[in-house]
PDB file of N, CA, C and O in Angstrom:
ATOM      1  N   MET A   1      -2.690   1.627   1.942  1.00  0.00           N
ATOM      2  CA  MET A   1      -4.260   2.269   0.942  1.00  0.00           C
ATOM      3  C   MET A   1      -4.597   1.126  -0.490  1.00  0.00           C
ATOM      4  O   MET A   1      -3.921   0.347  -1.161  1.00  0.00           O
ATOM      5  N   ASP A   2      -6.119   1.602  -0.453  1.00  0.00           N
ATOM      6  CA  ASP A   2      -6.835   0.688  -1.020  1.00  0.00           C
ATOM      7  C   ASP A   2      -6.773   1.215  -1.977  1.00  0.00           C
ATOM      8  O   ASP A   2      -6.463   2.389  -2.180  1.00  0.00           O
ATOM      9  N   ILE A   3      -7.230  -0.059  -3.125  1.00  0.00           N
ATOM     10  CA  ILE A   3      -6.692   0.138  -4.865  1.00  0.00           C
ATOM     11  C   ILE A   3      -7.985   0.775  -5.103  1.00  0.00           C
ATOM     12  O   ILE A   3      -8.134   1.896  -5.590  1.00  0.00           O
ATOM     13  N   SER A   4      -8.834   0.045  -4.755  1.00  0.00           N
ATOM     14  CA  SER A   4     -10.450   0.676  -5.544  1.00  0.00           C
ATOM     15  C   SER A   4     -11.296   1.472  -3.992  1.00  0.00           C
ATOM     16  O   SER A   4     -11.657   1.023  -2.904  1.00  0.00           O
ATOM     17  N   LEU A   5     -11.331   2.971  -4.713  1.00  0.00           N
ATOM     18  CA  LEU A   5     -12.318   3.834  -3.761  1.00  0.00           C
ATOM     19  C   LEU A   5     -13.430   4.194  -3.800  1.00  0.00           C
ATOM     20  O   LEU A   5     -14.205   3.729  -4.636  1.00  0.00           O
ATOM     21  N   ARG A   6     -13.871   5.293  -2.734  1.00  0.00           N
ATOM     22  CA  ARG A   6     -15.015   5.667  -3.976  1.00  0.00           C
ATOM     23  C   ARG A   6     -15.679   5.931  -4.225  1.00  0.00           C
ATOM     24  O   ARG A   6     -15.549   7.142  -4.042  1.00  0.00           O
ATOM     25  N   GLY A   7     -17.224   5.684  -4.897  1.00  0.00           N
ATOM     26  CA  GLY A   7     -17.484   5.739  -6.143  1.00  0.00           C
ATOM     27  C   GLY A   7     -16.851   5.232  -7.066  1.00  0.00           C
ATOM     28  O   GLY A   7     -16.759   5.886  -8.105  1.00  0.00           O
ATOM     29  N   GLY A   8     -16.304   4.094  -6.991  1.00  0.00           N
ATOM     30  CA  GLY A   8     -15.281   3.209  -8.376  1.00  0.00           C
ATOM     31  C   GLY A   8     -14.263   3.731  -8.147  1.00  0.00           C
ATOM     32  O   GLY A   8     -13.478   2.792  -8.020  1.00  0.00           O
ATOM     33  N   GLU A   9     -13.413   5.186  -7.918  1.00  0.00           N
ATOM     34  CA  GLU A   9     -12.459   5.509  -8.257  1.00  0.00           C
ATOM     35  C   GLU A   9     -11.450   4.596  -7.954  1.00  0.00           C
ATOM     36  O   GLU A   9     -11.781   3.719  -7.156  1.00  0.00           O
ATOM     37  N   LEU A  10     -10.524   4.572  -8.298  1.00  0.00           N
ATOM     38  CA  LEU A  10      -9.347   4.312  -8.489  1.00  0.00           C
ATOM     39  C   LEU A  10      -7.618   4.589  -8.176  1.00  0.00           C
ATOM     40  O   LEU A  10      -6.846   5.196  -8.919  1.00  0.00           O
ATOM     41  N   ALA A  11      -7.349   4.052  -7.070  1.00  0.00           N
ATOM     42  CA  ALA A  11      -5.925   5.283  -6.502  1.00  0.00           C
ATOM     43  C   ALA A  11      -4.665   4.675  -7.478  1.00  0.00           C
ATOM     44  O   ALA A  11      -3.775   4.499  -6.647  1.00  0.00           O
ATOM     45  N   TYR A  12      -4.422   4.492  -8.068  1.00  0.00           N
ATOM     46  CA  TYR A  12      -3.846   3.875  -9.067  1.00  0.00           C
ATOM     47  C   TYR A  12      -2.908   6.254  -9.470  1.00  0.00           C
ATOM     48  O   TYR A  12      -1.717   6.520  -9.307  1.00  0.00           O
ATOM     49  N   ASP A  13      -3.536   6.860  -9.737  1.00  0.00           N
ATOM     50  CA  ASP A  13      -3.126   8.075  -9.896  1.00  0.00           C
ATOM     51  C   ASP A  13      -2.377   8.875  -8.863  1.00  0.00           C
ATOM     52  O   ASP A  13      -1.452   9.668  -9.037  1.00  0.00           O
ATOM     53  N   LEU A  14      -3.016   8.471  -7.672  1.00  0.00           N
ATOM     54  CA  LEU A  14      -2.545   8.521  -6.344  1.00  0.00           C
ATOM     55  C   LEU A  14      -1.613   8.220  -6.138  1.00  0.00           C
ATOM     56  O   LEU A  14      -0.700   8.986  -5.833  1.00  0.00           O
ATOM     57  N   ILE A  15      -1.477   6.338  -6.287  1.00  0.00           N
ATOM     58  CA  ILE A  15      -0.409   6.123  -6.006  1.00  0.00           C
ATOM     59  C   ILE A  15       1.228   6.246  -6.562  1.00  0.00           C
ATOM     60  O   ILE A  15       2.316   6.004  -6.039  1.00  0.00           O
ATOM     61  N   ASP A  16       0.726   6.830  -8.109  1.00  0.00           N
ATOM     62  CA  ASP A  16       2.308   7.525  -8.424  1.00  0.00           C
ATOM     63  C   ASP A  16       2.587   8.979  -8.376  1.00  0.00           C
ATOM     64  O   ASP A  16       3.714   9.357  -8.695  1.00  0.00           O
ATOM     65  N   ARG A  17       1.391  10.119  -7.892  1.00  0.00           N
ATOM     66  CA  ARG A  17       1.888  10.754  -7.267  1.00  0.00           C
ATOM     67  C   ARG A  17       2.436  10.655  -6.357  1.00  0.00           C
ATOM     68  O   ARG A  17       3.328  11.503  -6.373  1.00  0.00           O
ATOM     69  N   LEU A  18       2.475   9.797  -5.027  1.00  0.00           N
ATOM     70  CA  LEU A  18       3.361   9.494  -3.415  1.00  0.00           C
ATOM     71  C   LEU A  18       4.174   8.538  -3.636  1.00  0.00           C
ATOM     72  O   LEU A  18       4.642   7.814  -2.757  1.00  0.00           O
ATOM     73  N   HIS A  19       4.499   8.431  -5.298  1.00  0.00           N
ATOM     74  CA  HIS A  19       5.724   7.528  -5.538  1.00  0.00           C
ATOM     75  C   HIS A  19       6.503   8.154  -5.746  1.00  0.00           C
ATOM     76  O   HIS A  19       7.487   7.954  -5.033  1.00  0.00           O
ATOM     77  N   VAL A  20       6.624   9.207  -6.715  1.00  0.00           N
ATOM     78  CA  VAL A  20       7.421  10.856  -7.263  1.00  0.00           C
ATOM     79  C   VAL A  20       7.540  11.394  -6.113  1.00  0.00           C
ATOM     80  O   VAL A  20       8.516  12.112  -5.894  1.00  0.00           O
ATOM     81  N   LEU A  21       6.618  11.176  -5.173  1.00  0.00           N
ATOM     82  CA  LEU A  21       7.487  12.013  -3.871  1.00  0.00           C
ATOM     83  C   LEU A  21       8.350  11.282  -2.904  1.00  0.00           C
ATOM     84  O   LEU A  21       8.832  11.707  -1.854  1.00  0.00           O
ATOM     85  N   GLY A  22       8.475   9.910  -3.538  1.00  0.00           N
ATOM     86  CA  GLY A  22       9.202   8.866  -3.042  1.00  0.00           C
ATOM     87  C   GLY A  22       8.427   8.701  -1.549  1.00  0.00           C
ATOM     88  O   GLY A  22       9.067   8.695  -0.498  1.00  0.00           O
ATOM     89  N   ILE A  23       6.975   8.569  -1.605  1.00  0.00           N
ATOM     90  CA  ILE A  23       6.545   8.194  -0.466  1.00  0.00           C
ATOM     91  C   ILE A  23       5.989   6.720  -0.396  1.00  0.00           C
ATOM     92  O   ILE A  23       4.843   6.566  -0.818  1.00  0.00           O
ATOM     93  N   ARG A  24       6.475   5.925  -0.048  1.00  0.00           N
ATOM     94  CA  ARG A  24       5.609   4.408   0.096  1.00  0.00           C
ATOM     95  C   ARG A  24       4.785   4.086   0.825  1.00  0.00           C
ATOM     96  O   ARG A  24       4.591   4.314   2.020  1.00  0.00           O
ATOM     97  N   ILE A  25       4.035   3.276  -0.250  1.00  0.00           N
ATOM     98  CA  ILE A  25       2.691   2.771   0.262  1.00  0.00           C
ATOM     99  C   ILE A  25       2.524   1.077   0.650  1.00  0.00           C
ATOM    100  O   ILE A  25       3.212   0.406  -0.120  1.00  0.00           O
ATOM    101  N   VAL A  26       2.201   0.719   1.083  1.00  0.00           N
ATOM    102  CA  VAL A  26       1.424  -0.613   1.505  1.00  0.00           C
ATOM    103  C   VAL A  26      -0.207  -0.323   0.268  1.00  0.00           C
ATOM    104  O   VAL A  26      -0.918   0.672   0.403  1.00  0.00           O
ATOM    105  N   ALA A  27      -0.382  -1.028  -0.438  1.00  0.00           N
ATOM    106  CA  ALA A  27      -1.534  -0.952  -1.310  1.00  0.00           C
ATOM    107  C   ALA A  27      -2.541  -2.735  -0.458  1.00  0.00           C
ATOM    108  O   ALA A  27      -2.193  -3.682   0.248  1.00  0.00           O
ATOM    109  N   MET A  28      -3.843  -2.260  -1.136  1.00  0.00           N
ATOM    110  CA  MET A  28      -4.679  -3.108  -0.349  1.00  0.00           C
ATOM    111  C   MET A  28      -5.314  -3.959  -1.657  1.00  0.00           C
ATOM    112  O   MET A  28      -4.653  -3.827  -2.688  1.00  0.00           O
ATOM    113  N   SER A  29      -6.081  -4.508  -1.718  1.00  0.00           N
ATOM    114  CA  SER A  29      -7.579  -5.025  -2.925  1.00  0.00           C
ATOM    115  C   SER A  29      -7.692  -6.211  -2.823  1.00  0.00           C
ATOM    116  O   SER A  29      -6.965  -7.199  -2.715  1.00  0.00           O
ATOM    117  N   GLY A  30      -9.083  -5.883  -2.892  1.00  0.00           N
ATOM    118  CA  GLY A  30      -9.655  -7.485  -2.865  1.00  0.00           C
ATOM    119  C   GLY A  30      -9.626  -8.318  -4.008  1.00  0.00           C
ATOM    120  O   GLY A  30     -10.199  -9.402  -4.118  1.00  0.00           O
ATOM    121  N   TYR A  31      -8.476  -7.388  -5.389  1.00  0.00           N
ATOM    122  CA  TYR A  31      -8.733  -7.919  -6.602  1.00  0.00           C
ATOM    123  C   TYR A  31      -7.629  -9.758  -5.456  1.00  0.00           C
ATOM    124  O   TYR A  31      -7.356  -9.903  -4.264  1.00  0.00           O
ATOM    125  N   ASP A  32      -7.484 -10.308  -6.205  1.00  0.00           N
ATOM    126  CA  ASP A  32      -6.176 -11.347  -6.498  1.00  0.00           C
ATOM    127  C   ASP A  32      -4.901 -10.882  -7.788  1.00  0.00           C
ATOM    128  O   ASP A  32      -3.847 -11.429  -8.110  1.00  0.00           O
ATOM    129  N   ALA A  33      -5.278 -10.204  -8.057  1.00  0.00           N
ATOM    130  CA  ALA A  33      -4.576  -9.766  -9.599  1.00  0.00           C
ATOM    131  C   ALA A  33      -4.433  -7.905  -9.492  1.00  0.00           C
ATOM    132  O   ALA A  33      -5.206  -7.124 -10.048  1.00  0.00           O
ATOM    133  N   VAL A  34      -3.550  -7.620  -8.855  1.00  0.00           N
ATOM    134  CA  VAL A  34      -3.715  -5.949  -9.568  1.00  0.00           C
ATOM    135  C   VAL A  34      -2.671  -5.111 -10.264  1.00  0.00           C
ATOM    136  O   VAL A  34      -1.621  -5.245  -9.636  1.00  0.00           O
ATOM    137  N   PRO A  35      -2.508  -4.285 -11.319  1.00  0.00           N
ATOM    138  CA  PRO A  35      -1.783  -3.597 -12.089  1.00  0.00           C
ATOM    139  C   PRO A  35      -0.949  -2.620 -11.576  1.00  0.00           C
ATOM    140  O   PRO A  35      -0.897  -1.519 -12.124  1.00  0.00           O
ATOM    141  N   LEU A  36      -0.353  -2.855 -10.689  1.00  0.00           N
ATOM    142  CA  LEU A  36       0.278  -1.701 -10.888  1.00  0.00           C
ATOM    143  C   LEU A  36       2.325  -2.089 -10.655  1.00  0.00           C
ATOM    144  O   LEU A  36       3.172  -2.741 -10.044  1.00  0.00           O
ATOM    145  N   ALA A  37       2.068  -1.074 -11.695  1.00  0.00           N
ATOM    146  CA  ALA A  37       3.952  -0.844 -11.929  1.00  0.00           C
ATOM    147  C   ALA A  37       4.903  -1.540 -10.773  1.00  0.00           C
ATOM    148  O   ALA A  37       4.566  -1.312  -9.611  1.00  0.00           O
ATOM    149  N   ARG A  38       6.119  -2.410 -11.004  1.00  0.00           N
ATOM    150  CA  ARG A  38       7.092  -2.798  -9.912  1.00  0.00           C
ATOM    151  C   ARG A  38       7.474  -2.128  -9.110  1.00  0.00           C
ATOM    152  O   ARG A  38       8.673  -2.295  -9.335  1.00  0.00           O
ATOM    153  N   GLY A  39       7.444  -1.358  -8.180  1.00  0.00           N
ATOM    154  CA  GLY A  39       8.393  -0.661  -7.227  1.00  0.00           C
ATOM    155  C   GLY A  39       7.371   0.760  -6.985  1.00  0.00           C
ATOM    156  O   GLY A  39       7.824   1.776  -6.458  1.00  0.00           O
ATOM    157  N   LYS A  40       6.095   0.658  -7.405  1.00  0.00           N
ATOM    158  CA  LYS A  40       5.307   1.933  -6.680  1.00  0.00           C
ATOM    159  C   LYS A  40       4.465   1.518  -5.852  1.00  0.00           C
ATOM    160  O   LYS A  40       3.556   2.295  -5.559  1.00  0.00           O
ATOM    161  N   ALA A  41       4.505   0.059  -5.166  1.00  0.00           N
ATOM    162  CA  ALA A  41       3.972   0.160  -3.483  1.00  0.00           C
ATOM    163  C   ALA A  41       5.025  -0.739  -3.355  1.00  0.00           C
ATOM    164  O   ALA A  41       5.657  -1.223  -4.294  1.00  0.00           O
ATOM    165  N   ALA A  42       5.244  -1.003  -1.872  1.00  0.00           N
ATOM    166  CA  ALA A  42       6.848  -1.681  -0.941  1.00  0.00           C
ATOM    167  C   ALA A  42       5.862  -2.464  -1.303  1.00  0.00           C
ATOM    168  O   ALA A  42       6.173  -2.935  -2.397  1.00  0.00           O
ATOM    169  N   VAL A  43       4.434  -3.009  -0.834  1.00  0.00           N
ATOM    170  CA  VAL A  43       3.596  -4.822  -1.058  1.00  0.00           C
ATOM    171  C   VAL A  43       2.468  -4.135  -1.573  1.00  0.00           C
ATOM    172  O   VAL A  43       2.183  -2.950  -1.743  1.00  0.00           O
ATOM    173  N   ILE A  44       1.686  -5.652  -1.852  1.00  0.00           N
ATOM    174  CA  ILE A  44       0.566  -5.396  -1.991  1.00  0.00           C
ATOM    175  C   ILE A  44      -0.182  -6.434  -1.252  1.00  0.00           C
ATOM    176  O   ILE A  44       0.503  -7.438  -1.056  1.00  0.00           O
ATOM    177  N   LEU A  45      -1.566  -6.500  -0.714  1.00  0.00           N
ATOM    178  CA  LEU A  45      -1.931  -7.064  -0.096  1.00  0.00           C
ATOM    179  C   LEU A  45      -2.644  -7.186  -0.086  1.00  0.00           C
ATOM    180  O   LEU A  45      -3.252  -6.160   0.221  1.00  0.00           O
ATOM    181  N   GLU A  46      -3.915  -8.878  -0.455  1.00  0.00           N
ATOM    182  CA  GLU A  46      -4.915  -8.985  -0.848  1.00  0.00           C
ATOM    183  C   GLU A  46      -5.975  -8.798   0.006  1.00  0.00           C
ATOM    184  O   GLU A  46      -5.867  -9.457   1.040  1.00  0.00           O
ATOM    185  N   LYS A  47      -6.731  -8.280  -0.058  1.00  0.00           N
ATOM    186  CA  LYS A  47      -7.519  -8.421   1.381  1.00  0.00           C
ATOM    187  C   LYS A  47      -9.187  -9.677   1.639  1.00  0.00           C
ATOM    188  O   LYS A  47     -10.035 -10.046   0.826  1.00  0.00           O
ATOM    189  N   PRO A  48      -9.054  -9.897   2.737  1.00  0.00           N
ATOM    190  CA  PRO A  48      -9.249  -8.861   4.024  1.00  0.00           C
ATOM    191  C   PRO A  48      -7.684  -8.931   4.629  1.00  0.00           C
ATOM    192  O   PRO A  48      -7.236 -10.062   4.817  1.00  0.00           O
ATOM    193  N   VAL A  49      -7.125  -8.175   4.836  1.00  0.00           N
ATOM    194  CA  VAL A  49      -6.040  -8.038   5.566  1.00  0.00           C
ATOM    195  C   VAL A  49      -6.008  -8.754   7.464  1.00  0.00           C
ATOM    196  O   VAL A  49      -6.481  -7.957   8.275  1.00  0.00           O
ATOM    197  N   SER A  50      -5.680  -9.629   7.851  1.00  0.00           N
ATOM    198  CA  SER A  50      -5.494  -8.525   9.331  1.00  0.00           C
ATOM    199  C   SER A  50      -4.503  -8.415   9.735  1.00  0.00           C
ATOM    200  O   SER A  50      -3.498  -8.695   9.081  1.00  0.00           O
ATOM    201  N   GLU A  51      -4.472  -7.886  11.173  1.00  0.00           N
ATOM    202  CA  GLU A  51      -3.977  -6.920  11.350  1.00  0.00           C
ATOM    203  C   GLU A  51      -2.793  -6.896  11.665  1.00  0.00           C
ATOM    204  O   GLU A  51      -2.029  -6.029  11.241  1.00  0.00           O
ATOM    205  N   ALA A  52      -2.395  -7.954  12.558  1.00  0.00           N
ATOM    206  CA  ALA A  52      -1.205  -8.601  12.375  1.00  0.00           C
ATOM    207  C   ALA A  52       0.237  -8.930  10.653  1.00  0.00           C
ATOM    208  O   ALA A  52       1.400  -8.823  10.264  1.00  0.00           O
ATOM    209  N   LEU A  53      -1.333  -9.409  10.283  1.00  0.00           N
ATOM    210  CA  LEU A  53      -0.799  -9.428   8.333  1.00  0.00           C
ATOM    211  C   LEU A  53       0.158  -8.171   8.044  1.00  0.00           C
ATOM    212  O   LEU A  53       1.283  -8.100   7.550  1.00  0.00           O
ATOM    213  N   LEU A  54      -1.121  -6.784   8.769  1.00  0.00           N
ATOM    214  CA  LEU A  54      -0.875  -5.122   8.023  1.00  0.00           C
ATOM    215  C   LEU A  54       0.077  -5.014   8.807  1.00  0.00           C
ATOM    216  O   LEU A  54       1.187  -4.957   8.279  1.00  0.00           O
ATOM    217  N   LEU A  55       0.022  -4.965   9.903  1.00  0.00           N
ATOM    218  CA  LEU A  55       1.923  -4.495  10.682  1.00  0.00           C
ATOM    219  C   LEU A  55       2.939  -5.250  10.135  1.00  0.00           C
ATOM    220  O   LEU A  55       3.639  -4.503   9.452  1.00  0.00           O
ATOM    221  N   ALA A  56       3.352  -6.404  10.117  1.00  0.00           N
ATOM    222  CA  ALA A  56       4.101  -7.024   9.599  1.00  0.00           C
ATOM    223  C   ALA A  56       4.717  -5.963   8.553  1.00  0.00           C
ATOM    224  O   ALA A  56       5.803  -5.387   8.506  1.00  0.00           O
ATOM    225  N   SER A  57       3.263  -5.941   7.514  1.00  0.00           N
ATOM    226  CA  SER A  57       4.461  -5.454   6.408  1.00  0.00           C
ATOM    227  C   SER A  57       5.284  -3.728   6.607  1.00  0.00           C
ATOM    228  O   SER A  57       6.323  -3.210   6.197  1.00  0.00           O
ATOM    229  N   LEU A  58       4.289  -3.363   7.343  1.00  0.00           N
ATOM    230  CA  LEU A  58       4.548  -1.906   7.613  1.00  0.00           C
ATOM    231  C   LEU A  58       6.090  -2.408   8.713  1.00  0.00           C
ATOM    232  O   LEU A  58       7.164  -2.150   8.169  1.00  0.00           O
ATOM    233  N   ARG A  59       6.142  -2.770   9.493  1.00  0.00           N
ATOM    234  CA  ARG A  59       7.598  -2.832  10.352  1.00  0.00           C
ATOM    235  C   ARG A  59       8.734  -2.203   8.899  1.00  0.00           C
ATOM    236  O   ARG A  59       8.908  -1.021   8.600  1.00  0.00           O
ATOM    237  N   PRO A  60       9.158  -3.043   8.431  1.00  0.00           N
ATOM    238  CA  PRO A  60      10.445  -3.001   7.132  1.00  0.00           C
ATOM    239  C   PRO A  60      10.191  -1.649   6.534  1.00  0.00           C
ATOM    240  O   PRO A  60      11.077  -0.834   6.273  1.00  0.00           O
ATOM    241  N   ILE A  61       9.184  -1.516   6.381  1.00  0.00           N
ATOM    242  CA  ILE A  61       9.755   0.156   5.347  1.00  0.00           C
ATOM    243  C   ILE A  61       8.978   1.439   6.642  1.00  0.00           C
ATOM    244  O   ILE A  61       8.786   2.592   6.255  1.00  0.00           O
ATOM    245  N   THR A  62       8.659   1.084   7.921  1.00  0.00           N
ATOM    246  CA  THR A  62       8.598   2.285   8.944  1.00  0.00           C
ATOM    247  C   THR A  62      10.540   2.296   9.705  1.00  0.00           C
ATOM    248  O   THR A  62      11.177   3.279  10.083  1.00  0.00           O
ATOM    249  N   ALA A  63      11.051   0.561   9.675  1.00  0.00           N
ATOM    250  CA  ALA A  63      12.620   0.618  10.333  1.00  0.00           C
ATOM    251  C   ALA A  63      12.981   1.762  10.181  1.00  0.00           C
ATOM    252  O   ALA A  63      12.938   2.399  11.233  1.00  0.00           O
ATOM    253  N   ALA A  64      13.468   2.547   8.968  1.00  0.00           N
ATOM    254  CA  ALA A  64      14.525   3.488   9.110  1.00  0.00           C
ATOM    255  C   ALA A  64      14.418   5.015   9.312  1.00  0.00           C
ATOM    256  O   ALA A  64      15.231   5.939   9.342  1.00  0.00           O
ATOM    257  N   GLY A  65      12.736   4.870   9.472  1.00  0.00           N
ATOM    258  CA  GLY A  65      12.890   6.406   9.687  1.00  0.00           C
ATOM    259  C   GLY A  65      11.651   6.400  11.041  1.00  0.00           C
ATOM    260  O   GLY A  65      11.196   5.312  11.392  1.00  0.00           O
ATOM    261  N   ASP A  66      11.151   7.777  11.773  1.00  0.00           N
ATOM    262  CA  ASP A  66      10.904   7.875  12.797  1.00  0.00           C
ATOM    263  C   ASP A  66       9.125   7.218  13.435  1.00  0.00           C
ATOM    264  O   ASP A  66       8.770   7.629  14.540  1.00  0.00           O
ATOM    265  N   ILE A  67       8.425   6.505  12.865  1.00  0.00           N
ATOM    266  CA  ILE A  67       7.629   6.554  13.041  1.00  0.00           C
ATOM    267  C   ILE A  67       6.808   4.704  13.291  1.00  0.00           C
ATOM    268  O   ILE A  67       6.284   3.902  12.518  1.00  0.00           O
ATOM    269  N   CYS A  68       7.123   4.722  14.898  1.00  0.00           N
ATOM    270  CA  CYS A  68       6.245   3.567  16.184  1.00  0.00           C
ATOM    271  C   CYS A  68       5.088   3.300  15.496  1.00  0.00           C
ATOM    272  O   CYS A  68       4.430   4.225  15.020  1.00  0.00           O
ATOM    273  N   LEU A  69       4.772   2.203  15.387  1.00  0.00           N
ATOM    274  CA  LEU A  69       3.881   0.712  15.591  1.00  0.00           C
ATOM    275  C   LEU A  69       4.238   0.314  16.584  1.00  0.00           C
ATOM    276  O   LEU A  69       5.318   0.437  17.162  1.00  0.00           O
ATOM    277  N   LYS A  70       2.953  -0.409  16.953  1.00  0.00           N
ATOM    278  CA  LYS A  70       2.635  -1.737  18.384  1.00  0.00           C
ATOM    279  C   LYS A  70       2.874  -3.035  17.843  1.00  0.00           C
ATOM    280  O   LYS A  70       2.739  -4.033  18.551  1.00  0.00           O
TER     281      LYS A  70
END
């Protein structure tokens, strides 16, 4: 999930709601500092993000579930 959404909206409220539901996310931002409370995102990546780095970040998160990554 990108921190900055369309129209200047930020994703912090959505991240909070997903966290309460136990949904783990990978956050991405073009900013080097992201004010996100510890544990709200499984990983925070700085853009631009390569496909290899994104997949490497997702693998441990999805290892316990039934999601398959190539």
